[in-house]
TORKOL-4160 file (C-alpha; in steps of 0.2 Angstrom, whole numbers, padded with zeros to 4 digits, m for minus):
329
<pt num="1" X="0280" Y="m0053" Z="0104"/>
<pt num="2" X="0270" Y="m0039" Z="0095"/>
<pt num="3" X="0258" Y="m0038" Z="0080"/>
<pt num="4" X="0272" Y="m0036" Z="0068"/>
<pt num="5" X="0277" Y="m0054" Z="0072"/>
<pt num="6" X="0261" Y="m0060" Z="0064"/>
<pt num="7" X="0264" Y="m0066" Z="0047"/>
<pt num="8" X="0251" Y="m0079" Z="0041"/>
<pt num="9" X="0253" Y="m0088" Z="0024"/>
<pt num="10" X="0245" Y="m0080" Z="0009"/>
<pt num="11" X="0230" Y="m0091" Z="0009"/>
<pt num="12" X="0226" Y="m0086" Z="0027"/>
<pt num="13" X="0227" Y="m0067" Z="0023"/>
<pt num="14" X="0208" Y="m0065" Z="0019"/>
<pt num="15" X="0198" Y="m0057" Z="0033"/>
<pt num="16" X="0183" Y="m0068" Z="0030"/>
<pt num="17" X="0193" Y="m0084" Z="0029"/>
<pt num="18" X="0201" Y="m0079" Z="0046"/>
<pt num="19" X="0184" Y="m0075" Z="0054"/>
<pt num="20" X="0175" Y="m0091" Z="0048"/>
<pt num="21" X="0189" Y="m0103" Z="0051"/>
<pt num="22" X="0191" Y="m0097" Z="0069"/>
<pt num="23" X="0175" Y="m0105" Z="0075"/>
<pt num="24" X="0176" Y="m0120" Z="0063"/>
<pt num="25" X="0174" Y="m0138" Z="0070"/>
<pt num="26" X="0193" Y="m0142" Z="0065"/>
<pt num="27" X="0199" Y="m0128" Z="0077"/>
<pt num="28" X="0186" Y="m0134" Z="0090"/>
<pt num="29" X="0195" Y="m0152" Z="0090"/>
<pt num="30" X="0212" Y="m0143" Z="0091"/>
<pt num="31" X="0206" Y="m0133" Z="0105"/>
<pt num="32" X="0199" Y="m0148" Z="0115"/>
<pt num="33" X="0215" Y="m0157" Z="0112"/>
<pt num="34" X="0227" Y="m0143" Z="0117"/>
<pt num="35" X="0217" Y="m0140" Z="0133"/>
<pt num="36" X="0217" Y="m0158" Z="0138"/>
<pt num="37" X="0236" Y="m0159" Z="0134"/>
<pt num="38" X="0239" Y="m0145" Z="0147"/>
<pt num="39" X="0236" Y="m0157" Z="0161"/>
<pt num="40" X="0225" Y="m0145" Z="0171"/>
<pt num="41" X="0211" Y="m0149" Z="0183"/>
<pt num="42" X="0196" Y="m0139" Z="0179"/>
<pt num="43" X="0183" Y="m0135" Z="0192"/>
<pt num="44" X="0166" Y="m0126" Z="0190"/>
<pt num="45" X="0162" Y="m0111" Z="0201"/>
<pt num="46" X="0146" Y="m0103" Z="0204"/>
<pt num="47" X="0148" Y="m0085" Z="0208"/>
<pt num="48" X="0133" Y="m0074" Z="0215"/>
<pt num="49" X="0133" Y="m0055" Z="0216"/>
<pt num="50" X="0125" Y="m0044" Z="0230"/>
<pt num="51" X="0110" Y="m0043" Z="0219"/>
<pt num="52" X="0108" Y="m0062" Z="0217"/>
<pt num="53" X="0115" Y="m0063" Z="0200"/>
<pt num="54" X="0123" Y="m0080" Z="0197"/>
<pt num="55" X="0137" Y="m0082" Z="0184"/>
<pt num="56" X="0146" Y="m0099" Z="0181"/>
<pt num="57" X="0165" Y="m0100" Z="0178"/>
<pt num="58" X="0178" Y="m0113" Z="0175"/>
<pt num="59" X="0194" Y="m0113" Z="0185"/>
<pt num="60" X="0209" Y="m0122" Z="0178"/>
<pt num="61" X="0226" Y="m0126" Z="0186"/>
<pt num="62" X="0240" Y="m0138" Z="0183"/>
<pt num="63" X="0242" Y="m0149" Z="0199"/>
<pt num="64" X="0258" Y="m0148" Z="0208"/>
<pt num="65" X="0264" Y="m0132" Z="0201"/>
<pt num="66" X="0266" Y="m0114" Z="0209"/>
<pt num="67" X="0256" Y="m0102" Z="0198"/>
<pt num="68" X="0264" Y="m0086" Z="0192"/>
<pt num="69" X="0247" Y="m0078" Z="0191"/>
<pt num="70" X="0229" Y="m0080" Z="0188"/>
<pt num="71" X="0220" Y="m0074" Z="0171"/>
<pt num="72" X="0202" Y="m0070" Z="0170"/>
<pt num="73" X="0196" Y="m0074" Z="0152"/>
<pt num="74" X="0181" Y="m0066" Z="0145"/>
<pt num="75" X="0172" Y="m0072" Z="0129"/>
<pt num="76" X="0163" Y="m0062" Z="0115"/>
<pt num="77" X="0145" Y="m0060" Z="0112"/>
<pt num="78" X="0136" Y="m0076" Z="0110"/>
<pt num="79" X="0152" Y="m0086" Z="0114"/>
<pt num="80" X="0156" Y="m0095" Z="0130"/>
<pt num="81" X="0169" Y="m0101" Z="0141"/>
<pt num="82" X="0171" Y="m0116" Z="0129"/>
<pt num="83" X="0173" Y="m0106" Z="0114"/>
<pt num="84" X="0188" Y="m0111" Z="0103"/>
<pt num="85" X="0198" Y="m0095" Z="0107"/>
<pt num="86" X="0194" Y="m0097" Z="0126"/>
<pt num="87" X="0200" Y="m0115" Z="0127"/>
<pt num="88" X="0216" Y="m0112" Z="0116"/>
<pt num="89" X="0220" Y="m0096" Z="0126"/>
<pt num="90" X="0218" Y="m0106" Z="0142"/>
<pt num="91" X="0230" Y="m0119" Z="0136"/>
<pt num="92" X="0243" Y="m0107" Z="0131"/>
<pt num="93" X="0242" Y="m0098" Z="0148"/>
<pt num="94" X="0242" Y="m0115" Z="0157"/>
<pt num="95" X="0258" Y="m0119" Z="0147"/>
<pt num="96" X="0266" Y="m0103" Z="0153"/>
<pt num="97" X="0263" Y="m0107" Z="0171"/>
<pt num="98" X="0246" Y="m0097" Z="0174"/>
<pt num="99" X="0230" Y="m0103" Z="0182"/>
<pt num="100" X="0215" Y="m0098" Z="0171"/>
<pt num="101" X="0197" Y="m0093" Z="0176"/>
<pt num="102" X="0185" Y="m0093" Z="0161"/>
<pt num="103" X="0169" Y="m0084" Z="0165"/>
<pt num="104" X="0153" Y="m0086" Z="0156"/>
<pt num="105" X="0142" Y="m0070" Z="0155"/>
<pt num="106" X="0124" Y="m0071" Z="0159"/>
<pt num="107" X="0114" Y="m0081" Z="0146"/>
<pt num="108" X="0130" Y="m0088" Z="0138"/>
<pt num="109" X="0137" Y="m0106" Z="0139"/>
<pt num="110" X="0120" Y="m0114" Z="0143"/>
<pt num="111" X="0118" Y="m0104" Z="0159"/>
<pt num="112" X="0101" Y="m0096" Z="0154"/>
<pt num="113" X="0092" Y="m0104" Z="0168"/>
<pt num="114" X="0103" Y="m0096" Z="0181"/>
<pt num="115" X="0095" Y="m0078" Z="0180"/>
<pt num="116" X="0078" Y="m0072" Z="0175"/>
<pt num="117" X="0084" Y="m0055" Z="0167"/>
<pt num="118" X="0091" Y="m0055" Z="0150"/>
<pt num="119" X="0109" Y="m0052" Z="0146"/>
<pt num="120" X="0114" Y="m0035" Z="0138"/>
<pt num="121" X="0131" Y="m0026" Z="0136"/>
<pt num="122" X="0129" Y="m0014" Z="0150"/>
<pt num="123" X="0129" Y="m0027" Z="0163"/>
<pt num="124" X="0146" Y="m0023" Z="0169"/>
<pt num="125" X="0143" Y="m0022" Z="0188"/>
<pt num="126" X="0139" Y="m0041" Z="0189"/>
<pt num="127" X="0156" Y="m0045" Z="0179"/>
<pt num="128" X="0165" Y="m0033" Z="0191"/>
<pt num="129" X="0158" Y="m0042" Z="0206"/>
<pt num="130" X="0162" Y="m0059" Z="0199"/>
<pt num="131" X="0180" Y="m0053" Z="0196"/>
<pt num="132" X="0181" Y="m0047" Z="0214"/>
<pt num="133" X="0175" Y="m0065" Z="0220"/>
<pt num="134" X="0188" Y="m0073" Z="0209"/>
<pt num="135" X="0201" Y="m0062" Z="0216"/>
<pt num="136" X="0195" Y="m0067" Z="0234"/>
<pt num="137" X="0194" Y="m0085" Z="0230"/>
<pt num="138" X="0212" Y="m0086" Z="0224"/>
<pt num="139" X="0220" Y="m0072" Z="0234"/>
<pt num="140" X="0239" Y="m0076" Z="0232"/>
<pt num="141" X="0239" Y="m0075" Z="0213"/>
<pt num="142" X="0242" Y="m0059" Z="0203"/>
<pt num="143" X="0226" Y="m0056" Z="0193"/>
<pt num="144" X="0225" Y="m0051" Z="0175"/>
<pt num="145" X="0211" Y="m0050" Z="0163"/>
<pt num="146" X="0210" Y="m0054" Z="0145"/>
<pt num="147" X="0195" Y="m0054" Z="0133"/>
<pt num="148" X="0190" Y="m0055" Z="0115"/>
<pt num="149" X="0178" Y="m0044" Z="0105"/>
<pt num="150" X="0164" Y="m0039" Z="0117"/>
<pt num="151" X="0174" Y="m0048" Z="0131"/>
<pt num="152" X="0188" Y="m0036" Z="0127"/>
<pt num="153" X="0177" Y="m0022" Z="0129"/>
<pt num="154" X="0172" Y="m0029" Z="0146"/>
<pt num="155" X="0190" Y="m0032" Z="0151"/>
<pt num="156" X="0195" Y="m0014" Z="0147"/>
<pt num="157" X="0180" Y="m0007" Z="0157"/>
<pt num="158" X="0184" Y="m0018" Z="0171"/>
<pt num="159" X="0202" Y="m0011" Z="0171"/>
<pt num="160" X="0194" Y="0006" Z="0171"/>
<pt num="161" X="0185" Y="0002" Z="0187"/>
<pt num="162" X="0199" Y="m0008" Z="0196"/>
<pt num="163" X="0207" Y="0006" Z="0206"/>
<pt num="164" X="0190" Y="0013" Z="0211"/>
<pt num="165" X="0184" Y="m0004" Z="0218"/>
<pt num="166" X="0201" Y="m0010" Z="0225"/>
<pt num="167" X="0203" Y="m0024" Z="0213"/>
<pt num="168" X="0221" Y="m0029" Z="0212"/>
<pt num="169" X="0222" Y="m0030" Z="0193"/>
<pt num="170" X="0240" Y="m0031" Z="0186"/>
<pt num="171" X="0236" Y="m0030" Z="0167"/>
<pt num="172" X="0222" Y="m0030" Z="0154"/>
<pt num="173" X="0223" Y="m0038" Z="0137"/>
<pt num="174" X="0210" Y="m0036" Z="0123"/>
<pt num="175" X="0209" Y="m0044" Z="0106"/>
<pt num="176" X="0198" Y="m0034" Z="0093"/>
<pt num="177" X="0188" Y="m0026" Z="0107"/>
<pt num="178" X="0171" Y="m0017" Z="0103"/>
<pt num="179" X="0176" Y="0001" Z="0105"/>
<pt num="180" X="0161" Y="0011" Z="0098"/>
<pt num="181" X="0145" Y="0000" Z="0098"/>
<pt num="182" X="0135" Y="0012" Z="0086"/>
<pt num="183" X="0149" Y="0011" Z="0073"/>
<pt num="184" X="0150" Y="m0008" Z="0075"/>
<pt num="185" X="0131" Y="m0010" Z="0072"/>
<pt num="186" X="0133" Y="0001" Z="0056"/>
<pt num="187" X="0148" Y="m0009" Z="0050"/>
<pt num="188" X="0138" Y="m0026" Z="0052"/>
<pt num="189" X="0123" Y="m0018" Z="0043"/>
<pt num="190" X="0134" Y="m0013" Z="0028"/>
<pt num="191" X="0147" Y="m0027" Z="0028"/>
<pt num="192" X="0146" Y="m0045" Z="0022"/>
<pt num="193" X="0128" Y="m0051" Z="0027"/>
<pt num="194" X="0134" Y="m0067" Z="0035"/>
<pt num="195" X="0141" Y="m0058" Z="0051"/>
<pt num="196" X="0124" Y="m0050" Z="0054"/>
<pt num="197" X="0115" Y="m0066" Z="0050"/>
<pt num="198" X="0126" Y="m0076" Z="0062"/>
<pt num="199" X="0124" Y="m0065" Z="0077"/>
<pt num="200" X="0105" Y="m0063" Z="0074"/>
<pt num="201" X="0103" Y="m0082" Z="0073"/>
<pt num="202" X="0113" Y="m0084" Z="0089"/>
<pt num="203" X="0104" Y="m0071" Z="0099"/>
<pt num="204" X="0087" Y="m0077" Z="0093"/>
<pt num="205" X="0091" Y="m0094" Z="0099"/>
<pt num="206" X="0096" Y="m0086" Z="0116"/>
<pt num="207" X="0080" Y="m0076" Z="0118"/>
<pt num="208" X="0070" Y="m0091" Z="0113"/>
<pt num="209" X="0078" Y="m0101" Z="0127"/>
<pt num="210" X="0075" Y="m0088" Z="0140"/>
<pt num="211" X="0056" Y="m0088" Z="0134"/>
<pt num="212" X="0055" Y="m0106" Z="0137"/>
<pt num="213" X="0063" Y="m0106" Z="0154"/>
<pt num="214" X="0054" Y="m0090" Z="0160"/>
<pt num="215" X="0037" Y="m0089" Z="0151"/>
<pt num="216" X="0029" Y="m0079" Z="0164"/>
<pt num="217" X="0042" Y="m0065" Z="0162"/>
<pt num="218" X="0047" Y="m0066" Z="0144"/>
<pt num="219" X="0031" Y="m0068" Z="0134"/>
<pt num="220" X="0037" Y="m0060" Z="0118"/>
<pt num="221" X="0031" Y="m0068" Z="0102"/>
<pt num="222" X="0039" Y="m0075" Z="0087"/>
<pt num="223" X="0037" Y="m0059" Z="0077"/>
<pt num="224" X="0048" Y="m0050" Z="0090"/>
<pt num="225" X="0061" Y="m0064" Z="0087"/>
<pt num="226" X="0060" Y="m0061" Z="0069"/>
<pt num="227" X="0066" Y="m0043" Z="0070"/>
<pt num="228" X="0083" Y="m0038" Z="0062"/>
<pt num="229" X="0097" Y="m0034" Z="0073"/>
<pt num="230" X="0094" Y="m0015" Z="0075"/>
<pt num="231" X="0075" Y="m0016" Z="0079"/>
<pt num="232" X="0078" Y="m0031" Z="0090"/>
<pt num="233" X="0091" Y="m0022" Z="0100"/>
<pt num="234" X="0079" Y="m0007" Z="0101"/>
<pt num="235" X="0065" Y="m0018" Z="0108"/>
<pt num="236" X="0077" Y="m0025" Z="0121"/>
<pt num="237" X="0083" Y="m0008" Z="0126"/>
<pt num="238" X="0066" Y="m0001" Z="0128"/>
<pt num="239" X="0059" Y="m0017" Z="0137"/>
<pt num="240" X="0073" Y="m0023" Z="0147"/>
<pt num="241" X="0084" Y="m0008" Z="0151"/>
<pt num="242" X="0083" Y="0009" Z="0159"/>
<pt num="243" X="0092" Y="0017" Z="0144"/>
<pt num="244" X="0077" Y="0022" Z="0135"/>
<pt num="245" X="0085" Y="0025" Z="0118"/>
<pt num="246" X="0097" Y="0015" Z="0107"/>
<pt num="247" X="0110" Y="0029" Z="0107"/>
<pt num="248" X="0110" Y="0030" Z="0126"/>
<pt num="249" X="0112" Y="0011" Z="0127"/>
<pt num="250" X="0127" Y="0011" Z="0115"/>
<pt num="251" X="0135" Y="0026" Z="0124"/>
<pt num="252" X="0133" Y="0016" Z="0140"/>
<pt num="253" X="0147" Y="0004" Z="0135"/>
<pt num="254" X="0157" Y="0013" Z="0123"/>
<pt num="255" X="0176" Y="0015" Z="0126"/>
<pt num="256" X="0180" Y="0025" Z="0111"/>
<pt num="257" X="0190" Y="0041" Z="0110"/>
<pt num="258" X="0196" Y="0048" Z="0126"/>
<pt num="259" X="0188" Y="0035" Z="0138"/>
<pt num="260" X="0202" Y="0024" Z="0140"/>
<pt num="261" X="0214" Y="0038" Z="0144"/>
<pt num="262" X="0209" Y="0036" Z="0162"/>
<pt num="263" X="0216" Y="0019" Z="0163"/>
<pt num="264" X="0227" Y="0016" Z="0178"/>
<pt num="265" X="0229" Y="m0002" Z="0175"/>
<pt num="266" X="0241" Y="m0005" Z="0160"/>
<pt num="267" X="0233" Y="m0012" Z="0145"/>
<pt num="268" X="0238" Y="m0021" Z="0129"/>
<pt num="269" X="0226" Y="m0021" Z="0114"/>
<pt num="270" X="0228" Y="m0031" Z="0098"/>
<pt num="271" X="0218" Y="m0027" Z="0083"/>
<pt num="272" X="0217" Y="m0033" Z="0065"/>
<pt num="273" X="0217" Y="m0019" Z="0051"/>
<pt num="274" X="0205" Y="m0030" Z="0041"/>
<pt num="275" X="0192" Y="m0034" Z="0055"/>
<pt num="276" X="0176" Y="m0035" Z="0045"/>
<pt num="277" X="0165" Y="m0033" Z="0061"/>
<pt num="278" X="0174" Y="m0020" Z="0072"/>
<pt num="279" X="0179" Y="m0004" Z="0062"/>
<pt num="280" X="0197" Y="0001" Z="0062"/>
<pt num="281" X="0193" Y="0020" Z="0062"/>
<pt num="282" X="0189" Y="0020" Z="0080"/>
<pt num="283" X="0206" Y="0014" Z="0085"/>
<pt num="284" X="0215" Y="0028" Z="0076"/>
<pt num="285" X="0205" Y="0040" Z="0087"/>
<pt num="286" X="0209" Y="0030" Z="0103"/>
<pt num="287" X="0218" Y="0039" Z="0117"/>
<pt num="288" X="0228" Y="0028" Z="0129"/>
<pt num="289" X="0239" Y="0032" Z="0143"/>
<pt num="290" X="0258" Y="0030" Z="0142"/>
<pt num="291" X="0258" Y="0013" Z="0151"/>
<pt num="292" X="0246" Y="0005" Z="0138"/>
<pt num="293" X="0248" Y="0001" Z="0120"/>
<pt num="294" X="0238" Y="m0003" Z="0104"/>
<pt num="295" X="0245" Y="m0015" Z="0091"/>
<pt num="296" X="0237" Y="m0017" Z="0074"/>
<pt num="297" X="0241" Y="m0031" Z="0062"/>
<pt num="298" X="0238" Y="m0030" Z="0044"/>
<pt num="299" X="0228" Y="m0047" Z="0044"/>
<pt num="300" X="0218" Y="m0057" Z="0057"/>
<pt num="301" X="0200" Y="m0054" Z="0053"/>
<pt num="302" X="0188" Y="m0054" Z="0068"/>
<pt num="303" X="0197" Y="m0063" Z="0082"/>
<pt num="304" X="0205" Y="m0075" Z="0070"/>
<pt num="305" X="0224" Y="m0072" Z="0069"/>
<pt num="306" X="0226" Y="m0090" Z="0062"/>
<pt num="307" X="0244" Y="m0094" Z="0058"/>
<pt num="308" X="0245" Y="m0111" Z="0049"/>
<pt num="309" X="0235" Y="m0126" Z="0042"/>
<pt num="310" X="0233" Y="m0132" Z="0060"/>
<pt num="311" X="0224" Y="m0116" Z="0064"/>
<pt num="312" X="0235" Y="m0111" Z="0078"/>
<pt num="313" X="0231" Y="m0094" Z="0084"/>
<pt num="314" X="0243" Y="m0079" Z="0086"/>
<pt num="315" X="0231" Y="m0070" Z="0098"/>
<pt num="316" X="0232" Y="m0084" Z="0110"/>
<pt num="317" X="0251" Y="m0084" Z="0110"/>
<pt num="318" X="0251" Y="m0065" Z="0110"/>
<pt num="319" X="0241" Y="m0064" Z="0126"/>
<pt num="320" X="0251" Y="m0078" Z="0135"/>
<pt num="321" X="0268" Y="m0070" Z="0129"/>
<pt num="322" X="0262" Y="m0053" Z="0135"/>
<pt num="323" X="0257" Y="m0058" Z="0152"/>
<pt num="324" X="0272" Y="m0070" Z="0155"/>
<pt num="325" X="0284" Y="m0056" Z="0151"/>
<pt num="326" X="0275" Y="m0044" Z="0163"/>
<pt num="327" X="0275" Y="m0058" Z="0176"/>
<pt num="328" X="0294" Y="m0061" Z="0173"/>
<pt num="329" X="0297" Y="m0042" Z="0175"/>
């Protein structure tokens, strides 16, 4: 299965329709139903890093079956392990014989109480250590990773680190990953305002929750919470990271240009040409090693790739198909 196999009906070929319907209540009900129908048993796992960071994840497996592998799933910014695309991807993978571990990033999925410090996109080390713990807890399964949007960025950065840390990663798959954070910020600022509004609203709610839980540490006022995306990010970088400037912070998690050429773990990337959040231009400049590939579909919006009136997703099928083919090979 490749991006050329994605052919949605004409009424679904609008990028904004794709992006908005992807997180709709109708799709949420579909996701809940599909995951329940997979017949898996799901258990919560609390992972703790060497520095005491705690991350919550959900491991799902179908009882009485021998898994063909384990897939670590990573959600996008202000998503969670229970996001529609995470549940639907898990259901697809379970149906193809895999076990699934859906990891919540810090401050996502109602886990704000687990850590005092704020989430930011350069917190790769805690995700690396969480992946190592997942591999150690389920050692007999070939491990792959897949992620959406910012989760796709984390998945590819994890793949870059895998050989260095001895993580037995078989494959990395990413859907509409953030490549160049600076360009992504600019795209949201000049694009349709609803995307910037959506992420600002979600992030402000997350920050307000941290202030409520840790008032002695996070004493910022409502005026700070009212800042727009760029100045609010600048405030976070200056107060809660060691990067100092927004440019250095963005550079810290960029995977644009030549950066992925060092990949030793094979990777598959699915992108939509009409993505209204992640600029396509960066993908034209991407340099990948021979064992990895980029696929660009004409439609799909941002992590939508919806296929029909039931809002089934091509991206979930693409991930499951790609990893099943690799497992069979």
